[in-house]
C-alpha positions as CSV (number, residue, x, y, z in Angstrom):
1,X,117.5,76.8,-16.5
2,X,116.2,80.2,-17.4
3,X,114.8,83.5,-16.3
4,X,112.5,85.9,-18.0
5,X,113.8,89.5,-17.9
6,X,110.9,91.9,-18.4
7,X,111.4,95.4,-17.1
8,X,113.3,97.5,-14.6
9,X,111.8,98.2,-11.2
10,X,108.9,100.2,-12.4
11,X,105.9,98.4,-11.0
12,X,104.9,99.3,-7.4
13,X,105.6,95.8,-6.1
14,X,109.1,95.6,-7.7
15,X,112.5,95.8,-5.9
16,X,114.7,98.8,-6.3
17,X,117.3,98.8,-9.1
18,X,120.7,97.2,-8.6
19,X,123.8,99.1,-7.4
20,X,126.2,100.6,-10.0
21,X,128.6,98.3,-11.7
22,X,132.1,97.6,-10.4
23,X,135.2,98.5,-12.5
24,X,138.9,98.7,-13.2
25,X,142.2,98.2,-11.5
26,X,144.9,100.9,-11.9
27,X,145.2,104.1,-9.9
28,X,143.3,107.1,-11.2
29,X,145.3,109.6,-13.3
30,X,145.3,113.4,-13.4
31,X,143.9,113.5,-17.0
32,X,141.7,116.5,-17.7
33,X,138.6,115.4,-19.7
34,X,136.7,117.6,-22.1
35,X,133.0,117.3,-22.4
36,X,133.2,116.4,-26.1
37,X,135.7,113.6,-25.6
38,X,134.5,110.1,-26.2
39,X,134.4,108.0,-23.0
40,X,137.4,105.6,-23.1
41,X,136.9,101.8,-22.8
42,X,138.5,100.2,-19.8
43,X,142.1,99.3,-20.9
44,X,142.1,96.2,-18.6
45,X,139.8,94.5,-21.2
46,X,141.0,92.8,-24.2
47,X,138.5,93.2,-27.0
48,X,138.2,92.0,-30.6
49,X,136.0,90.6,-33.3
50,X,136.2,87.2,-35.0
51,X,136.1,86.7,-38.8
52,X,132.5,85.4,-38.4
53,X,131.5,88.8,-36.9
54,X,131.3,87.7,-33.2
55,X,132.6,90.2,-30.7
56,X,134.6,89.2,-27.6
57,X,135.7,90.7,-24.3
58,X,138.4,89.2,-22.1
59,X,139.6,90.3,-18.6
60,X,141.8,88.7,-16.0
61,X,140.1,88.8,-12.5
62,X,140.9,86.7,-9.4
63,X,137.5,86.7,-7.7
64,X,136.6,84.0,-7.3
65,X,140.0,82.2,-7.6
66,X,140.3,79.4,-10.1
67,X,137.0,80.3,-11.9
68,X,136.0,82.0,-15.0
69,X,132.7,83.6,-15.9
70,X,131.5,83.0,-19.5
71,X,128.7,84.9,-21.1
72,X,127.2,84.6,-24.6
73,X,125.1,87.7,-25.4
74,X,122.6,87.4,-28.3
75,X,121.0,90.5,-29.6
76,X,117.6,88.8,-30.1
77,X,114.6,88.4,-27.8
78,X,110.9,88.2,-27.8
79,X,110.3,91.5,-29.5
80,X,111.5,89.9,-32.8
81,X,108.9,87.2,-32.7
82,X,106.1,87.0,-35.3
83,X,102.6,86.5,-34.0
84,X,102.9,82.7,-34.5
85,X,106.2,82.7,-32.7
86,X,105.2,84.3,-29.4
87,X,107.2,82.5,-26.7
88,X,109.6,80.8,-29.1
89,X,112.6,83.0,-28.3
90,X,112.3,81.6,-24.7
91,X,111.8,78.1,-26.0
92,X,114.9,78.3,-28.2
93,X,116.9,79.3,-25.1
94,X,115.7,76.1,-23.4
95,X,116.5,74.0,-26.5
96,X,120.2,75.1,-26.3
97,X,120.5,72.7,-23.4
98,X,118.7,69.8,-25.1
99,X,120.9,68.5,-27.8
100,X,123.6,70.2,-29.9
101,X,126.5,69.5,-32.1
102,X,128.8,68.4,-29.3
103,X,126.3,67.4,-26.6
104,X,123.6,64.8,-27.0
105,X,120.3,65.4,-25.2
106,X,121.1,65.1,-21.4
107,X,124.9,65.3,-21.7
108,X,125.2,69.1,-21.2
109,X,123.4,68.9,-17.9
110,X,125.8,66.2,-16.8
111,X,128.8,68.3,-17.7
112,X,127.5,71.4,-15.9
113,X,126.9,69.3,-12.7
114,X,130.4,67.8,-13.0
115,X,132.0,71.3,-12.8
116,X,129.8,72.4,-9.9
117,X,127.7,74.7,-12.0
118,X,124.2,75.5,-10.8
119,X,121.5,74.3,-13.1
120,X,118.0,75.6,-12.7
121,X,115.8,78.7,-12.8
122,X,117.8,81.9,-13.2
123,X,121.1,80.0,-13.2
124,X,122.2,79.5,-16.8
125,X,120.3,81.8,-19.1
126,X,117.6,84.5,-19.5
127,X,115.4,85.8,-22.3
128,X,114.1,89.3,-22.4
129,X,112.4,91.5,-25.0
130,X,115.6,92.4,-26.8
131,X,118.2,89.9,-25.8
132,X,119.1,86.4,-24.7
133,X,122.1,85.8,-22.5
134,X,123.7,82.4,-21.6
135,X,125.9,82.2,-18.5
136,X,128.4,79.6,-17.3
137,X,130.9,79.5,-14.4
138,X,133.8,77.2,-15.2
139,X,136.8,76.0,-13.1
140,X,140.2,77.0,-14.4
141,X,142.3,74.7,-12.3
142,X,141.4,71.5,-14.2
143,X,142.8,71.2,-17.7
144,X,140.5,71.5,-20.7
145,X,137.4,72.7,-18.8
146,X,137.6,76.3,-20.0
147,X,137.9,75.2,-23.6
148,X,135.0,72.8,-23.1
149,X,132.9,75.7,-21.7
150,X,133.6,77.7,-24.8
151,X,132.5,74.7,-26.9
152,X,129.2,74.9,-25.0
153,X,128.9,78.6,-25.9
154,X,129.6,77.8,-29.5
155,X,126.8,75.3,-29.5
156,X,124.5,77.8,-27.8
157,X,125.4,80.2,-30.7
158,X,124.0,77.9,-33.4
159,X,124.9,74.2,-32.8
160,X,121.5,73.1,-31.5
161,X,119.9,70.1,-33.2
162,X,116.3,71.2,-32.5
163,X,114.8,67.7,-33.1
164,X,111.1,67.5,-33.1
165,X,111.1,65.0,-30.2
166,X,113.2,67.2,-28.0
167,X,111.1,70.3,-28.9
168,X,107.9,68.5,-27.9
169,X,109.4,67.4,-24.6
170,X,110.6,70.9,-23.8
171,X,107.2,72.4,-24.5
172,X,105.9,71.0,-21.3
173,X,108.8,72.4,-19.3
174,X,108.2,75.9,-20.7
175,X,104.4,75.6,-20.1
176,X,105.0,74.6,-16.5
177,X,107.2,77.7,-16.2
178,X,104.4,79.8,-17.6
179,X,102.0,78.2,-15.1
180,X,104.2,78.8,-12.1
181,X,104.5,82.4,-13.2
182,X,100.8,83.1,-12.8
183,X,101.0,84.7,-9.4
184,X,99.6,88.0,-8.4
185,X,102.5,90.1,-9.5
186,X,102.5,88.4,-13.0
187,X,98.7,88.9,-13.3
188,X,99.0,92.6,-12.4
189,X,102.0,93.0,-14.7
190,X,100.0,91.6,-17.6
191,X,97.3,94.1,-17.0
192,X,99.6,97.1,-16.7
193,X,102.4,96.3,-19.0
194,X,100.4,97.3,-22.2
195,X,99.7,100.6,-20.5
196,X,103.3,101.3,-19.8
197,X,104.4,100.2,-23.3
198,X,101.4,101.9,-24.9
199,X,101.4,101.6,-28.7
200,X,104.6,99.6,-29.0
201,X,105.4,96.1,-30.1
202,X,106.7,95.5,-26.5
203,X,103.1,95.6,-25.2
204,X,102.4,92.4,-27.2
205,X,105.6,90.5,-26.7
206,X,106.1,89.4,-23.1
207,X,109.0,86.9,-23.2
208,X,107.0,84.1,-21.6
209,X,104.8,84.1,-24.7
210,X,101.5,82.7,-25.6
211,X,100.8,79.2,-24.2
212,X,98.9,78.2,-27.2
213,X,101.9,78.9,-29.5
214,X,104.2,77.2,-27.1
215,X,102.0,74.1,-27.0
216,X,101.3,73.7,-30.7
217,X,103.6,75.7,-32.9
218,X,105.2,74.0,-35.8
219,X,108.9,73.2,-35.1
220,X,109.7,74.9,-38.3
221,X,108.7,78.2,-36.8
222,X,111.3,77.7,-34.0
223,X,114.0,76.8,-36.5
224,X,113.1,79.8,-38.6
225,X,113.5,82.2,-35.6
226,X,116.9,80.6,-34.8
227,X,118.0,80.8,-38.4
228,X,117.0,84.5,-38.8
229,X,118.2,86.0,-35.6
230,X,120.9,83.8,-34.1
231,X,123.8,85.2,-36.1
232,X,127.4,85.5,-34.9
233,X,127.5,89.1,-36.0
234,X,124.8,89.8,-33.5
235,X,126.6,88.0,-30.6
236,X,129.4,88.6,-28.2
237,X,131.2,86.4,-25.8
238,X,132.7,87.6,-22.5
239,X,135.3,85.7,-20.5
240,X,136.3,87.1,-17.1
241,X,138.2,85.3,-14.5
242,X,141.4,83.7,-13.3
243,X,142.8,83.1,-16.7
244,X,145.7,84.3,-19.0
245,X,144.1,86.8,-21.5
246,X,146.4,85.7,-24.3
247,X,145.4,82.0,-23.9
248,X,141.8,83.0,-23.5
249,X,141.9,84.9,-26.8
250,X,143.4,81.9,-28.6
251,X,140.7,79.6,-27.1
252,X,137.9,82.0,-28.1
253,X,139.3,82.2,-31.6
254,X,139.6,78.4,-31.9
255,X,136.2,77.5,-30.4
256,X,133.9,80.4,-31.2
257,X,135.6,81.0,-34.5
258,X,134.1,77.7,-35.7
259,X,130.6,79.2,-35.6
260,X,129.8,79.7,-39.3
261,X,129.3,83.3,-40.5
262,X,125.7,84.0,-41.4
263,X,124.6,84.9,-44.9
264,X,123.2,88.5,-45.4
265,X,119.8,88.7,-43.7
266,X,117.2,91.0,-42.5
267,X,118.3,94.1,-40.6
268,X,117.7,93.7,-36.9
269,X,114.8,96.1,-36.2
270,X,114.8,98.4,-33.1
271,X,111.3,99.1,-31.9
272,X,110.4,102.5,-30.3
273,X,107.9,103.1,-27.5
274,X,105.8,105.9,-28.9
275,X,105.2,109.1,-26.9
276,X,101.7,110.1,-26.0
277,X,100.3,113.6,-25.2
278,X,98.1,112.4,-22.3
279,X,98.8,110.7,-19.0
280,X,97.8,107.0,-19.0
281,X,96.4,105.6,-15.8
282,X,96.0,102.0,-14.6
283,X,94.5,101.0,-11.3
284,X,94.6,97.2,-10.8
285,X,93.7,94.9,-8.0
286,X,94.2,91.2,-7.3
287,X,92.9,89.0,-4.4
288,X,96.5,87.7,-3.8
289,X,98.3,91.1,-4.0
290,X,100.3,91.6,-0.8
291,X,100.8,95.4,-0.9
292,X,99.3,98.6,-2.1
293,X,101.5,100.9,-4.1
294,X,101.7,103.5,-6.8
295,X,104.3,104.4,-9.4
296,X,104.6,107.5,-11.7
297,X,106.7,106.8,-14.8
298,X,107.9,109.7,-17.0
299,X,109.1,108.5,-20.4
300,X,111.4,110.4,-22.7
301,X,113.8,109.6,-25.6
302,X,116.9,107.8,-24.6
303,X,119.9,110.2,-24.4
304,X,123.4,109.4,-25.7
305,X,125.9,107.9,-23.3
306,X,129.1,107.7,-25.2
307,X,130.9,111.0,-24.4
308,X,132.3,112.7,-21.3
309,X,129.5,115.2,-21.3
310,X,127.0,112.4,-21.2
311,X,128.7,111.0,-18.2
312,X,128.6,114.4,-16.5
313,X,124.9,114.6,-17.2
314,X,124.4,111.2,-15.6
315,X,126.1,112.5,-12.5
316,X,123.6,115.4,-12.3
317,X,120.8,112.9,-12.5
318,X,122.3,110.7,-9.9
319,X,122.6,113.7,-7.5
320,X,118.9,114.6,-8.3
321,X,117.7,111.1,-7.4
322,X,119.9,111.0,-4.3
323,X,118.5,114.3,-3.0
324,X,114.9,113.3,-3.7
325,X,115.4,110.0,-2.1
326,X,116.8,111.7,1.0
327,X,113.7,113.8,1.3
328,X,111.4,110.7,0.7
329,X,113.3,108.7,3.4
330,X,112.9,111.6,5.9
331,X,109.2,111.8,5.1
332,X,108.8,108.0,5.6
333,X,110.2,108.3,9.1
334,X,107.6,110.8,10.2
335,X,104.6,109.8,12.3
336,X,102.2,111.1,9.7
337,X,104.1,109.6,6.7
338,X,102.0,109.4,3.5
339,X,103.7,106.1,2.5
340,X,105.6,103.2,4.0
341,X,108.5,103.8,1.7
342,X,109.2,105.6,-1.5
343,X,112.0,106.1,-4.0
344,X,113.1,108.1,-7.1
345,X,115.1,106.3,-9.8
346,X,116.0,106.4,-13.5
347,X,116.1,103.6,-16.0
348,X,115.5,102.4,-19.5
349,X,112.7,100.5,-21.1
350,X,113.1,99.0,-24.6
351,X,116.2,100.2,-26.4
352,X,115.3,103.9,-27.0
353,X,113.3,105.1,-24.0
354,X,114.6,106.4,-20.7
355,X,112.4,106.7,-17.6
356,X,112.2,108.7,-14.4
357,X,110.2,106.7,-11.8
358,X,108.6,107.9,-8.5
359,X,107.2,105.0,-6.6
360,X,105.8,104.4,-3.2
361,X,104.5,101.4,-1.2
362,X,101.5,102.6,0.9
363,X,99.2,101.4,3.5
364,X,96.0,99.8,2.2
365,X,93.7,102.6,1.2
366,X,96.5,105.1,0.9
367,X,97.1,105.2,-2.9
368,X,95.7,108.7,-3.4
369,X,97.6,110.0,-0.4
370,X,100.9,108.4,-1.5
371,X,100.5,109.6,-5.1
372,X,99.8,113.2,-3.9
373,X,102.9,113.1,-1.8
374,X,105.1,111.9,-4.6
375,X,103.8,114.5,-7.1
376,X,104.1,117.3,-4.5
377,X,107.7,116.5,-3.9
378,X,108.4,116.6,-7.7
379,X,106.5,119.9,-7.8
380,X,108.4,121.3,-4.9
381,X,111.7,120.6,-6.6
382,X,110.4,122.1,-9.8
383,X,109.4,125.4,-8.1
384,X,112.0,125.7,-5.4
385,X,114.9,123.4,-6.2
386,X,117.2,122.1,-3.5
387,X,119.1,123.7,-0.7
388,X,122.9,124.1,-0.8
389,X,123.3,121.8,2.1
390,X,121.4,119.1,0.3
391,X,123.7,119.3,-2.7
392,X,126.8,119.3,-0.5
393,X,125.7,116.1,1.3
394,X,124.8,114.4,-2.0
395,X,128.2,115.3,-3.5
396,X,130.0,113.9,-0.5
397,X,128.1,110.7,-0.4
398,X,128.5,110.1,-4.2
399,X,132.2,110.8,-4.0
400,X,132.6,108.5,-1.1
401,X,130.8,105.7,-3.0
402,X,133.2,106.0,-6.0
403,X,136.2,106.2,-3.7
404,X,135.0,103.1,-1.8
405,X,134.5,101.3,-5.1
406,X,138.0,102.2,-6.2
407,X,139.5,101.1,-2.9
408,X,137.6,97.7,-3.2
409,X,138.3,97.3,-6.9
410,X,140.1,94.0,-6.3
411,X,137.0,92.5,-4.7
412,X,134.8,92.8,-7.8
413,X,133.3,89.5,-8.9
414,X,134.0,88.2,-12.4
415,X,130.3,87.7,-13.0
416,X,129.7,91.4,-12.5
417,X,132.3,92.4,-15.1
418,X,130.9,89.8,-17.5
419,X,127.4,91.2,-17.1
420,X,128.8,94.7,-17.7
421,X,130.5,93.7,-21.0
422,X,127.4,92.0,-22.2
423,X,125.5,95.2,-21.6
424,X,128.1,97.2,-23.5
425,X,127.6,94.9,-26.5
426,X,123.8,94.8,-26.3
427,X,123.0,98.4,-25.5
428,X,126.2,100.5,-25.8
429,X,126.4,101.0,-22.0
430,X,129.8,102.6,-21.4
431,X,132.4,100.7,-19.6
432,X,135.3,103.1,-18.8
433,X,136.4,101.4,-15.6
434,X,136.6,102.7,-12.1
435,X,139.8,104.6,-12.6
436,X,138.3,106.8,-15.3
437,X,135.0,107.0,-13.4
438,X,136.6,108.2,-10.2
439,X,138.7,110.7,-12.2
440,X,135.5,112.0,-13.9
441,X,133.7,112.3,-10.6
442,X,136.5,114.2,-9.0
443,X,136.7,116.6,-11.9
444,X,133.0,117.3,-12.5
445,X,131.2,116.8,-9.2
446,X,132.4,120.2,-7.8
447,X,131.2,121.9,-10.9
448,X,127.5,120.8,-10.8
449,X,125.2,123.5,-9.7
450,X,121.8,123.6,-7.9
451,X,120.2,124.9,-11.0
452,X,121.4,122.0,-13.1
453,X,120.0,119.5,-10.6
454,X,116.7,121.3,-10.4
455,X,116.5,121.3,-14.2
456,X,116.2,117.5,-14.2
457,X,112.6,118.0,-13.2
458,X,112.0,120.5,-16.0
459,X,113.6,118.2,-18.6
460,X,112.4,114.8,-17.5
461,X,109.3,115.2,-15.3
462,X,106.3,116.2,-17.4
463,X,102.7,115.6,-18.1
464,X,103.0,114.1,-21.5
465,X,104.2,110.5,-21.9
466,X,103.4,110.0,-18.2
467,X,102.0,106.8,-16.8
468,X,100.5,106.2,-13.4
469,X,100.3,102.5,-12.2
470,X,98.6,101.7,-9.0
471,X,98.0,98.2,-7.4
472,X,96.1,97.0,-4.3
473,X,94.7,93.9,-2.8
474,X,91.2,93.1,-3.9
475,X,89.5,92.6,-0.5
476,X,86.7,94.0,1.5
477,X,87.6,97.2,3.3
478,X,90.4,98.3,1.1
479,X,89.5,101.5,-0.7
480,X,90.9,101.8,-4.2
481,X,90.7,105.0,-6.1
482,X,89.0,105.1,-9.5
483,X,90.9,106.3,-12.6
484,X,89.0,109.6,-12.3
485,X,90.1,110.1,-8.7
486,X,93.7,109.4,-9.7
487,X,93.4,112.1,-12.4
488,X,91.9,114.4,-9.9
489,X,95.0,114.1,-7.8
490,X,97.2,114.8,-10.8
491,X,95.4,118.0,-11.5
492,X,95.1,119.2,-7.9
493,X,98.9,119.0,-7.2
494,X,99.6,121.7,-9.8
495,X,97.0,124.0,-8.4
496,X,98.1,124.3,-4.8
497,X,100.8,126.3,-3.1
498,X,104.0,124.4,-2.4
499,X,106.5,125.7,0.1
500,X,110.2,125.2,-0.1
501,X,111.6,122.1,1.6
502,X,112.7,122.5,5.2
503,X,116.1,120.9,5.5
504,X,115.8,119.5,9.1
505,X,119.3,117.9,9.0
506,X,121.4,120.9,8.0
507,X,123.9,121.7,10.8
508,X,122.6,119.0,13.1
509,X,125.1,116.8,15.0
510,X,124.6,113.2,15.9
511,X,124.8,114.2,19.6
512,X,123.9,117.6,20.9
513,X,126.4,117.3,23.8
514,X,129.5,115.0,23.6
515,X,129.5,112.5,26.5
516,X,131.9,112.8,29.3
517,X,134.6,110.2,29.4
518,X,134.4,107.6,32.1
519,X,136.9,105.7,34.2
520,X,137.9,102.0,34.1
521,X,136.7,100.4,37.3
522,X,138.0,96.9,36.7
523,X,140.4,95.1,34.4
524,X,140.7,91.3,34.0
525,X,142.9,89.4,31.5
526,X,142.0,86.0,30.1
527,X,145.5,84.8,29.0
528,X,144.5,81.6,27.1
529,X,142.4,83.8,24.8
530,X,144.6,86.9,24.8
531,X,141.5,88.9,25.8
532,X,141.2,91.8,28.3
533,X,137.8,92.4,29.9
534,X,137.1,95.9,31.1
């Protein structure tokens, strides 16, 4: 039924972040954008707000055909729980499927199965620190199903019955989910998450919650959470798919407009992750850990995203990560590589904190070596910057990515758009569409200088608000550095000479000497197949 969204790919055992979002449909224009201009919103999207305060996004999209992706984004998650409610945001998400105004217990699952919707872990909803999102995929070629899907969302928004019997039955389901999530990665994460989120409410509000609270909390505390934080003015619905936007808007107004407006209530708090002057270090082991790895996370206040100048800055940072990743990939291919694989990426934790992350998976016993290599590359960029050829390659690759996205714009899946619009509502992530994005890339990419890209290290990579997380298997023969040894590596990197990067790919051709053309020695046709064999 649900998934628990915790954090971006920060921990050493996590997967890399997802690819950039897809976007819009018309040809790019020759508009000249000024840095102070606000980023436009994709004109292919029909947006509005219902009288009860709920926002909505509608877009026609034909992939897949005869389907529509529905999302209900709720600006409420585990960070809003009181101490005696830890885990109830997630339990409430489960309860949305277990009895509501229009669906008796068990009926909703039957409806979802009847329309071919997946029902199970990760399929229909997720709860994170700051948000809860419900997801449906509904056929559009059978009359009445889209409207019924919107009725489901309306019940998710506040039509649950929350009977004591159903709550008590669902406690066991959530506790089993908690039990199944007790693998090595989860154990390591529970050890290290409070270090990453040092001094913040996030450190104490993992979405899976406290099993004792889930097991024995008074049903009134669940109802209180729902009443206080599930309000239509803190919700948005996204509908993307093979549907007429005018009809879709009318259906949303009819179905979601029935959700009662909430009385004035508490302001939705936004919790910060405090800065800290020192570097925090965590070295954790687990008998079932499969890999050794290390991540260095640099935290800094979230920067604005709403203007053209902000978008240009994001391009600078994208180029920075691209060039660092090219260096790390080249290092990983060497015979004496200090890591098995490494990456540089940016992200966000909480609502107000951006991160730069350098991470590496290393051979067992290689944490200190991998950490030294990551920090040395950051120091190399800080002192010497990048070579012109590196910037040229990164520009070409980035432009090619955007041009390919524009050329394949009609292949974008409805679920990707729906996810993008939910993020726009929840976090303010811009959604200008690929037409505008490609135009911005073409205008600004040639203007970005080597100094600007180098300055990313000066601005975002620093010793304060820095966190080092290392993990390793707990087994005989695997050397694991102490915290003091990790700190020794941090200090030593700043005290040694670092030479400029040697760009070994500049001017190289795939083949030193083009091959000489050959001659055809035989030719045979297979007529029934229309094939010629040479």
